[in-house]
Structure formats: structure tokens, C-alpha cells
TIFI-126033 format. One record per residue: residue in three letters; x, y, z of N, C-alpha, C in turn. Coordinates in steps of 0.1 Angstrom, whole numbers, plus 5000, padded with zeros to 4 digits. Atoms other than C-alpha are relative to their C-alpha. Example, Ala and Ser with C-alpha at 12.3 -4.5 7.8 and 13.67 -1.06 7.14 Angstrom:
// residues 2
ALA500949885000512349555078500950125000;SER499149895000513749895071499250115008;
//
This chain:
// residues 511
MET499549904996500449995002500550174993;LEU499249914998502650195008501050114983;GLY500249965016503750224973499550084990;PRO500249935008501650364949499450115012;LEU500149824993500950664981501350024995;LEU499049925005504150784975500350034988;LEU499949965008504150794942498750164992;VAL501149914998500850964939500750155010;ALA500249884999501951184960501750064998;ALA498349895011505551284939499650054991;ASP500449895016503351374909498650035011;SER501849904995500851564935500150114993;PRO500549885003499651934921501450095008;GLU499549974988502152084948501849964996;VAL498650045011505851834934500550074988;ARG500150015018504951944898499650145001;TRP500149885009504552314902501250035006;TRP499250004997507752324928501349994988;LYS498950115003509752064905500550194990;HIS499649975016509452344871501050135011;VAL499049954993510252664898501849945012;SER498849984992513352494910500849944984;TYR499349935014514452474875501050104995;LEU499949885005513652744864501050095014;ALA499049914988515852934898501049955002;SER498350054999518652744900501050044994;ASP498849975001522052814896500450044989;SER499150065009523352664869499050114989;LEU500749925003520352914852500350134997;GLU499449914998522553174860499250214998;GLY500849834994519153494869499549984986;ARG501349985013517553374835500050144991;GLU500449815003518853754823499849974985;ALA500049985019517653814784501049994989;ALA498450075008519653594759500649995006;GLY498250104990521953434782499849904995;LYS500150204994522953094785499249925008;GLY500750054994520553074813498949964998;TYR500749945008518553254793499249864998;LEU500850085007518153004769499749855000;LYS499950144992518352694790498550045005;ALA502149984990514452804807499949984986;VAL500850005012513452894771499649814996;ARG500450095001513952524766499249895003;TYR501250134980512452354801499450094988;VAL500850014998509352554793499749934975;SER500350035012509152464754499349845000;ASN500350104995509352094766498950005003;GLU501250064998506852124785498450024996;PHE501649965015504052274761500149904993;LYS500250105007505152024742499249835010;LYS500550054993504351764770498349975004;ALA501350014997501051934779499150004985;SER500550085008499751854744499650134989;LEU500149885006500252264735500149984985;GLU499249955009499952354699501050085000;PRO498449935002503852554685498850104991;CYS500449895007502552944676500150064980;PHE499749925006504652994654501449884989;ASP499850115010505352814621500349845004;ASN499350134996505352524641500949955010;ARG498549994999507452624660499950115017;TYR499949984996507452724695500150155006;LEU499549934994509752994702499450174984;GLN499849855006509353364687501150115001;PRO498749905000512453534678499850145006;VAL500749874991512353894696501650104994;PRO499349975001514754094682500850145009;LEU500449864999516754374696501350045005;VAL499249904998518954584710501250005012;GLN500450004978521354564744501650124996;ARG498749824994523454884757500349965009;THR499750034991525854874778500850075008;LEU499349964994527255144798501550045002;SER499050024991530755254802499950125004;GLU499049924988531755414833500850104998;GLU499149875003534555534828500250104992;ARG500949905005533655724799498250115002;SER501249924996530355944811499750035009;TYR499449904987530456174839498550104994;ILE501249935001527356434851500650125003;ARG499049914989528856764863498350145005;LEU501349864991526457024886501350124995;SER498549805000528357414883500849975014;SER499550014993529157304918500849914996;GLY498450034999531657084906499849764995;PRO500050105003531556664891498649945018;LEU500950054998528356434906501149794998;GLU499650115008530056054914499749924998;LEU500550084998529055794898500449915004;GLY500250164996527955454913499350115019;LYS500249994986527755694948498950125002;THR500749954994525955984941498950014993;ALA500950005012524355944908500449874995;ILE500350145005523455634886499850064991;PHE500850035010522755634847498749964998;THR501650165005519455494836499750034979;LEU501049965017518855404800499049994993;ARG501550055000515555344802499150154997;LEU500849865008514255764790501649974990;THR498949945008517555764771500249964986;GLY499950055014517655754731500549865000;PRO498750095000519655504710501250204993;SER498549894999523555714704499850105009;PRO500549894989522955974736501250074995;GLN499449915002524356304729500850075008;PRO499449934987526856474752499050104999;VAL500849934995524856744771501450205005;ASP499149925000526957074774499950165009;ASN499749914997526357324797498750055010;ALA500850005002522657324798499050025014;GLY500149904990520257504822499749865005;ALA500850074995517857294844499250055010;VAL501849964996514257304859499549875008;PHE500650094996512757174884498349954997;VAL501850034993509357054878499049905002;GLY501350154995507856814902499249914992;TYR499750135005506756484892500049954987;GLY499550015015507256574855499449924999;LEU501050065008504356444846498550114986;ALA501049925013501356584817499449864996;VAL501250105006498156474811498750035004;PRO501149935002496556684800497750004997;ASP501650014996492756514796499649995011;ALA500349994990492956514832499850135006;GLY499349824995493656884836501150005014;TYR499050004989497356794849500850014988;ASP498950035014500656894827500750125014;ASP499249954999503556964848500450124994;TYR499449895013505257134815499450135002;THR500149915002503157424814500650125005;GLY499049894997504957754813500549995003;LEU498950004994507557634822501450004980;ASP499449915014510057704790501849885003;LEU499650085000512357384791501349904981;ARG499050095012514557344754500850025003;GLY498150054991517857234759500250025010;LYS499149974988517457254792499849835005;VAL500150134996517456944815499150035016;ALA501150004983514256844844500349855003;VAL500150064987514556754872498750015009;TYR501650025000511756594890499949835010;VAL500550075001510356374913499849875004;SER500250125004510055994911498150035011;GLY500950044990505955944923498950084990;SER501549935010502356144909498650095017;PRO500449934991499956364930498249905000;ALA500850075001497156204949498250014994;SER501949965004494156414927500149934989;LEU501050155009494556154897500249884999;PRO500450204996493255814897501249945002;SER498750124999495855514908500250004984;VAL500350085014495255414867500950084995;VAL499649935008495955724853501550095000;ARG499049944993498655804878501349934995;ALA499750085002500355464866500450034988;HIS499649985013500455574832500850124992;ALA499449884999501555874836501650025003;SER498050114998505255704850500149934993;SER499250075008505555524826501350014987;SER499349985000508955564815500250014983;ALA500149925013507955604776498650124999;GLU501049835005505055874787500850115004;ARG498949954992507356054808501050074993;ALA499350015005509856074785499650074985;ALA500749935020507356194749499750185012;ALA500749874997506356454779501350085000;MET498349955000510456564786499750024987;ARG498949975019510656534745499550164993;ALA500349874997507956774743499750085004;ALA499249824997508757054764501150075001;GLY498549945008512257074748501249935004;ALA499250014988514356954777500749854992;VAL498950085008517656734768500049845007;GLY500250134985517456504800499850065008;SER501349994988516156454833501549935006;ILE499250034987518156394866498749975015;ALA500650124995515756164886500650035020;LEU499450024987515056214927498749895007;THR499750064996514055934947499349985011;ASN500650004982511455914977500749895004;PRO498350124988513855655002498349954998;ALA500650055000510055565010499349874998;ALA500350085009508655444982500349954989;ALA499150095006511655304968499449794998;ASP500050094994511054934959501749925006;VAL498549995004514654914957500950055011;PRO499449884994516455084982501750054994;TRP499749935003519555274975501649914992;ASP498950094993522555064987499849884984;ARG500250155010520754734962500450094983;SER500649905016519954964931501150054995;VAL498849965010523555064922500949875002;LEU499650135002524754684924500249954990;SER499950115022523354614884499350175001;ARG500249865005523955024877500949964991;LEU499550075008525954834854499449904987;ALA501050075006523454564838500050084992;PRO499949975023523054584796498350065005;SER501549935010519454794786499649944991;MET500250135015518154624757498850154997;LEU500750005007515754794734499649954988;ILE500550135010513554614707500850044988;GLY498849985008516054624673498849964991;GLY500650135014514954534637499050125000;SER500449915004512054754625498850075015;GLY500749974980510254784665500750125007;ALA498949914999513355024667499450144995;ALA501549885015511255264638499650135006;GLY499949874991511155604652500150005014;LEU500049914987511955584687501150095007;GLN499249884995513355824707500850045012;GLY499950034991514455934735500850165009;LEU499249814990516756214762501149934998;HIS498150055007520656244753500749945017;PHE500050054990520156144794499449985006;SER501450014993518756034825500849945008;VAL498850074988520355994859499149985010;SER500550004984518955914894500950065013;LEU499349954990519956064921500749945018;ASN500050144986521355854958499150155007;PRO500749884988518156054981500850035012;ALA499149994982520956095009500250144994;GLU499349895003522656364987498950034991;SER500549945012519656484966499350165006;GLU500049874997519356854984501450074997;ILE498549935012522156944958499850024996;VAL501249895015519357054938499950145001;PHE500949934991517557274955500950105004;GLU498449944995521357384972499450184991;GLY499949905002520557854968498250015000;THR501950005001516657784958499250095012;GLY500449984991515157864992498849905005;GLN501150144999513357494985501249895011;SER499150094998514457165000499749875004;PHE501450185008513656774985499549975015;LYS501750084985512356695025499150105001;GLN500549965002510256945018499349954984;MET499850055013509656784986499249865003;LEU500950084996508956494999499049985013;ALA501049934997506856655025498550024998;LEU500849945018504556754998499149864996;MET500650125006504256404984499649905010;ASP500550044990503556245016498050055001;LYS500650015002500456445017499249964985;GLY500750045015499756354979499950144991;GLU499949905011499956694968500750104987;ARG499449965016501056914938500950105003;LEU498449884996504957064940499750114991;PRO499649865005505957384931500849944989;ARG499749965019507857444895501050105001;PHE499649915008510757664891501949954998;ALA498649995008514657724874500649985015;LEU498650064991517457564894501150094991;PRO498549885006520457824894502149944996;PHE497950005001523357594882499149924989;ARG500150065011524157414850500449894999;VAL500050114998524457094842501049944981;SER499250115005526956894820499849904993;ALA500450154996526856494813500049924985;LEU499850065014527756244784499949845010;ALA500350084993526155934790500749854987;SER498850045004528955684770499349815000;VAL500850115002527155374755500449934986;GLN500150075011527655084738499249924990;GLU501450075001525154894716501149874989;SER500050105016524754544697498849895001;GLU500750014999522554364687500049824999;VAL500550134990520653994706499349994994;SER501450045003518153824699499649865015;SER500450084992516053644728498549944999;PRO501650085006513153404722498650025006;ASN501450094994509353364733499849885001;VAL500350155008507953124738497849995001;CYS501550005000504153044733499549934995;GLY500350115001502152764728498350035005;MET501949925010497752714720499649895004;ILE500950115002495052524729498850104986;ARG500749955008492852614700498550014997;GLY501250105002488852634699499550034997;SER500550025012486652704681499450104992;GLY500849855008486053064674501650044995;ASP499250005012488153284651501050005022;GLU499349904991489453504691500549905012;ALA499550084983491853444719499950055007;VAL499749974986492453494756501849934996;VAL498750024997496353534766500750045012;LEU499049994986497953414796501350054993;SER497949955004501653554798500350015013;ALA499349944984504253604826501449964991;HIS498850035011507753644817500849965010;LEU498350104989510753424822500550124999;ASP498449965000513253624824500450065013;HIS499149964988515253764853501050074992;ILE499049875004517954004861501649964995;GLY498950105001521153704861500850005011;VAL498749964998524253814873500550105003;GLY499849965001524554034896501750075008;GLY499549964984526554294922500349855012;ALA500250094990527154004954499450085011;ILE501049914986524754094985500749835009;ASN499250194988525953795016501349874987;GLY498950165004528653614992499349974985;ASP501050145013525853534964499850074991;ARG500049905020526053704927499349964991;ILE500449975009523253554912498649975005;TYR501149944995519853644913498949914998;ASN501150115007517253364911498650014992;GLY500549965002514753494905498649935002;ALA500750124997512053194923499350074998;MET500749915002509353434923499850154990;ASP500549875010509553674903501449964983;ASN501250064995509353494884499749894987;ALA500050164993509953164882498349935010;SER501550014993506453134898500150024990;GLY501149995014504753194872499649964991;ILE499250105009505853044846499249875006;ALA501050114994505152724864498649995005;THR501849985002501952804870499150094989;MET499749965009501752904839499349814994;ILE499850165006502852524829499049975001;GLU501250094988500552364853498150004996;VAL501250035004497352504841500350034987;ALA499650105015498052454800499549925004;ARG499650185002498852114811498149955012;ALA501950084996495152114836499149984991;ILE501050025014493552244808498949914989;THR500150065006494452054788499449885000;ALA500750094990493651744804498550004998;ARG501350024996489951834806499549924986;ARG500450005016490051794763498350055002;VAL501549895005487452094758500350034987;GLU499949905005487452314732499450135002;PRO500349864997487152634740499150054994;ARG500649895004484752894726501050124990;ARG498749984998488653084725500949934998;SER499349984989491453024726501350005000;ILE499349944988494053014754501649974993;LEU498150005005498153134741500250035018;PHE498949994990500353044766500850094998;ALA499249895002502853334762501350025014;ALA499149984988506053334784501250064997;VAL499649845008507653634775501550075005;THR498450024999511153754773499950185008;ALA500449924999512354084783499450085008;GLU500649894984510454254813500850055009;GLU499849974991512454334837500850094986;LYS499549885004514454534807499450064996;GLY501849865003510754764801499049934992;LEU501350095009508254464790500750034988;LEU499750055005510254414758499149874991;GLY500350115003509254054749498650034999;SER501649984999505354174755499050084991;ARG500049855011505854474731500049974990;TYR499649995019506754304702499049935002;PHE501650115000504153944710499050124999;ALA501949965000501254204716500250054980;ALA499549955019502954384677500249944993;ASN499950155001503154014669499949905001;PRO500450164998500953764676499849914991;PRO500050165005500353424664498350024998;VAL502149975012496453554651500150105000;PRO499849854996495353864644499950075011;ALA500049874997495854174663498450005010;SER501449964990491854224669499349945001;GLN500850094991491353884679500049975009;ILE499450024981493353944715498649965003;ALA501249914993489953964737500649985009;ALA499749904986491854004767501249885003;ASN498550124992495253894789499750005011;ILE500250064979495653714825501550065002;ASN498350024999499353784837500250055013;PHE499450024984500853664868501850065000;ASP498649854993504153864878500249995014;MET499850004983505553774912499550025012;TYR501150034994502353654926500450045014;LEU499550064983504153544959499049975009;PRO500450144991503053244976500349985006;ILE499550054985504553315007499149975008;HIS501149994992501653315025498249895002;PRO501650125005497653055028499250144988;LEU500449955004495553255004498550024995;ARG500749974996492753445014499150134994;HIS500249895016492853754987500850014986;LEU498749985008493653794956499950164995;MET499849845002494854144948499450014985;VAL500350035015493754234914500450174991;LEU499249855002496054534895498850034986;GLY500849985011493554664868498149965009;LEU501350054998490254494891498650124992;GLU500549824998488054854886499750024982;GLU499549935016488754914846498949914987;SER500550105007487354624829498349875005;THR500750105003484254364821500649845010;LEU499350194987486954074836499450005017;ARG500650024979486054134875498649924993;ALA500550115002482853974870500449865000;PRO500050135001484353564859501250035012;LEU498650134991487153554881499250135016;GLU501150024989484153724909500049895004;ARG500950064997482653444905500949865005;VAL499350135003485353174902500250045016;ALA498850014991487653304934499149985014;ALA501050024994483953344953499749835002;LYS499950065000484053004950501349845009;HIS498650104998487352874960499850095017;GLY499149974982486953134994500050115001;ILE500049865002488153374981499850154996;ALA500749825005487753774982500950054993;LEU499349875013489254034952500050135010;GLN499949834997490254374961501050094993;PRO498849925004492554634943501049975002;ASP498050045001496354674944499750135013;SER499849844992496854854976500250045005;GLU500049835002499055064966500950054993;PRO500449945010498255224937501950095002;GLN498549884997501855514950501149914991;ARG498750075007504055144933499850004981;ASN500149935014502655244897500449834998;ARG499750145004502354824894499349934982;PHE501550025013499154814868501750024981;ILE499249995019501954944840500849944998;ARG499450045000504954744852500549954997;SER500050194999504654394844499350004982;ASP500550035013503354264811498649984995;GLN501749995007499554314808500450164990;TYR499649795004500954714801500050054983;SER499749995011502254564770498150004990;PHE502050065012497954424756499250175007;ILE500749884992497054754778500050104987;LEU499949855010498254974752499849984983;LYS500450105007496754764724498749974998;GLY501049984998493854804742498949895002;VAL500950134995492854464752500550055015;PRO500750094990491254374786500949935010;ALA499050134992493654284810499850045021;PHE499549974989494754224841500249895009;ALA499250104995497354094866499950015014;VAL500550114989496353834898501350015010;LYS498450094990498853834931498849965009;PHE500749994979498053734968499750125001;GLY500549834994496854004984499550015014;TYR499750004987496554095019499050045008;THR500549934990494354325049501050035004;LYS498849974993495854585064500050025009;GLY500550044989497354565092500549865001;SER498950214996498654135090500349954996;PRO498550075003500553895089500650014981;GLU499850015023500453885047500850095003;GLU499649925003501054175047501250035012;LYS499450014994504254235074500949904990;LEU499250035007505353975051501049994984;GLN499949965016504754065019501150195001;ARG499049884994506654405033501149984997;GLU498450044998509854235040500649974989;TRP499950065014509753985009500750124992;THR499749855007509754344991501550055003;SER498749975007512954495009501449975001;LYS498950085000514754175013500449934982;ARG500350085018514053994983500050014988;TYR500249935015512954184955501150034989;HIS498849955010515354194929501849985006;ALA499250034990517854004954500949835001;PRO500350245005519253664951500049955014;GLY500950074992517353614983499249944992;ASP501550044998514453544960501049894994;ASP500050125001515853204959499349835002;LEU500650114992515052834968499949935017;ALA499549964985516052895005498450075002;GLN501649894989512753125006499149955005;PRO500950045005509453025024499050024989;VAL501049965009507052955002498249845004;ASP501750044995503052815006500149924986;LYS499950085018503352544975497949955000;GLY501350115004499252424986499750134995;ALA501149925007498252824980500850044989;ALA498949945014500552844945499049894993;VAL501050115009498152494937498250094995;LEU501649974999495052674946499950144994;PHE500449945008495752954928499950014986;ASN500050045010496652834900499449924995;ARG501450055010493452624899498450115001;ILE500649905008491452954904500650074981;ILE499149995014493753064871499849944991;GLU501550075006492152754856499050084997;GLU501750064998488952764862499550194993;PHE499749905009489353134851500050064989;ALA500350055017490553094820499449944991;LEU500850125007488452824811498250194995;GLU501349955003485253084817500550134991;VAL500149945007486453354801500449994980;ALA499250055017487953164770497749944998;GLU501150135006483853014771499150084996;SER500449904999482353334776499150074984;PRO500550015015479653384748499750184995;VAL499549815007480553774751501150085002;ARG498349994994484053914750500250085010;PRO499949914992484854124773500950124997;ALA499949845005485454504773500550075010;TRP499349914987486954794794498650095005;ASN500449914996484654954816499750144988;GLU500649845004482955314802500650055005;SER499149924997484755484828500950025002;SER498449994998487755334823501050124991;PHE499249905004490755594818500649854984;PHE499150045012492555274793498849984983;ARG500749995019489255284765500550074990;ARG499249915010491455504750500549954994;PHE499550055009493355284736499349864996;ALA500550145003490555004726499850064982;ARG499550015009490454954686498550004992;
//
């Protein structure tokens, strides 16, 4: 009797899910940085698992969609930023960031500087930090954040790298200096400096057509950010106090000049998305997405340089594989096809999902919905599902029905100031007009679950501590998988196509 029981236990849902996480987050995959050797091992693993789950290949009888990328590496020794008072020490006082920087950045010499508050422009919401300012040929200095007067999803959209860079370019700025509220930072300064020289990426090929950006962009150490307010009668401390109240920030010229150069070396690489399909009876499709990459090998913390990415996002890929396996085992033909997309270069700016959404394996007009799971954190029992985008579309009703069957309550984003709705792959589909959800474990304020999640973010997010040694609630992960399975099927089977709510800011992107 004991033998068969052991065989059942060895193939339990908990064991299968954890097996996927264990391989994808193992040291041998070296943190799965996009286009790297460890990432390609992960690609082969997921392709094989999709094949075992009997998913149909999506791209010319292949699971792989090559994504052309331009890899950009900063030569810090050839780069500099100087204020009138003197140079800023790179790695100590300032970090060059390439998210807002365009291809082939140019030097900036003796440019004026303007403090632009949050640096946001949302004219149709009656908010524009650039109104009345002359930024032509100047450097925009801003505090990362947003005023409480704007709805959370609008704040998130306007704070995205693309929107912020576009607003600065439209105002005439040639560079930017970002000041960070340390109380709202996911990664503290002493950790962020460790990855400052990690390669950045852009979509290459035709996907780069028309791409523009600033000549340089830097972030300042919060402990040294008072330097930009010297001689103004204002202070960084005052700005943080206004931010804590959710108030609008003042805007004013700054009394220093800026010279800067971001010296960047570029090379072409390729990093594939992986996609399999359960074909439906109709023309439309639902996309389940999760990012396969993480941030690779970086600066050592406690002697460990491998950023394994167990929860971010081996857990999401493991869920995708198990959901695909469970749905194919049902032997059903849903009304809509279900696409399982493991996408690349999320950590580089959602590049794999952007490429997939622009070049889907079905006509773009037929993609009816996106369900994304990224770092959903099964580190405690599942009692609440936090849904990013909960109030934006008709996807809410089917998820509420499924969750209620399992005794799980839904809740909106409890920390809208973190702008998470635009920080993972659902955003790539949203910008194409597709109703989308991102689903995570939730918690109630003041609960032990909230404490666990905050501690996880503080100590393990984008750090080597996101590894296989951390506590994980495997049973809760399996319950999450079941809810996603049933939710995906209900969306795929519904006779009514999902739609943005009339009140949603994101309706504007719908086709």
C-alpha cells in the first residue's frame, strides 16, 4: 500500500509546480537574463513542458518567437555628469539609467535645469507639470511619484518610462535627473547601485523605428538629493513632505548648469518568447502571459551574485505550465483559443510582451483578453486576490464568480503609488486596447500577510534572496493555479467578449 501512495505524492500538484520553480530558479540558469545562456536553457525547458502538455506551437510549427533586441551597455568610465558646483560621483551620488535615454545618446554641455515637480503630463485629466515652463535645451529635474488628485491608473500610465520621456521631449528637455522618495522605493539605493552596469535593451529591427529619447537620464542618491535645491529656498525634505500629503509640487528654475554624457555601447542580440496554444472553436483568443526572464548575475549580496528569480517570475511560469496541463487534461474545445505566452525581457522594459502584442500569432483584433501573473507571491495562505485593473473592465465578474467558489475575496491594488499596473506585461496588451488583469496574492491592512509581503519586497525583491531557500506556501500556489485555470476557461467560453468599462481611462486604447 505504501508504494502507490508514495507515487501519488511524487506527482502531486504541489510537487509538479515546485519542480518547475526549482529548475527555473536553480543556480545553473544564472538568473535567466534575457538572451543569456541561462535564459535559453529556460526556453528549452518551457518549450518541452508545453509539448508535454499537448499545446499547439504558435509560430510556424514552433513554440519560439525570436525577438530582435539591441543590448546597450554603459561605459561608466567614459560617462560623466557635472553640475556647476562640480562632478557627481557615479555609483555613489548618481546612476545613469537608460530607460529614458534614446539610441546613440549625445553629450549635453552647460544646459540649464528646471524642477518640474512630478514631471507628468495628463492634459485630458487637467494636469500638466510643463505648462508655462521653458525647457528647450534644458534638463528636467523631477521627483518619482504622482499627486493624489489623479486616479491611480492614470497616475500609473503617466508615470511609465515612455509617457514620461515623451512629455519631457515635447517640452524640449534634453536630459533628466530623477529624485526618488526612499519611502516608496521597491529597491533601496545601496542595492540599486549593484545593478547599475547591467545591460539595458531596446527592441531592435523594425520595432525600433521612430524611437526617440533623452540624451541622458540619471537618478540621484536620496541621501544626497538636497544638492539640487541649494540656493532655491526649497528643499528635498519639503518636497517629500508635500508628496506624503499627495499634493502638487512647485516648479521653478534651478540655479545650476548641467553637463553630461552617457557613453553607451550597443550590439544586436535575440531572445525568444515561447508560446503554445489550446485551439478554440472560434476566431478569438485569450492570452495568459508571464515573463520568463529575470536579472541574471549582479553585484554580490552576502557573497551571492546569482539573482535566481524564484518568485519573480519562475513561480508565474510554473503556474502557466500547470494551468496549460490542467486545461488540456479536460479535453475541451473552448469558444476562444487560449495562448500561453512566456515572454522575454520584461525586466528590460516589457520588451518581449511589447513585441508579442505587436506581432501576435493570431490577428491582433482577435485577442480578446490578457491575464498576466508576475511575482504573485505565494508566501502565505491565499485568502485575498489582489487584482491590478480590477475596476477597469468586465473581466471582474468572471473572476469574482470563480474566486467566490473557493472562498477567496478580490481586492484592488492596495499600493497604487507603486504603479504596478503598468510595470508588468499586461501593460503591453493594454496599450493595444486589450482588457487585462494582473493577479497577485492580497492581504488586509495590518495583517501578518502584509508584513510578510513588505519584508519580502524589502529583502528579496531583485536580490539573490529570491531563491529556492525562502519559505513558500506550495498549497496556496496550487489553489492559485486552480483559480487561474477556471477563470481562463470562463473567459474563453463566455459568449460575450470582455470589454473596458465605460469609465475606464484605458478605453481610449481600444480598437
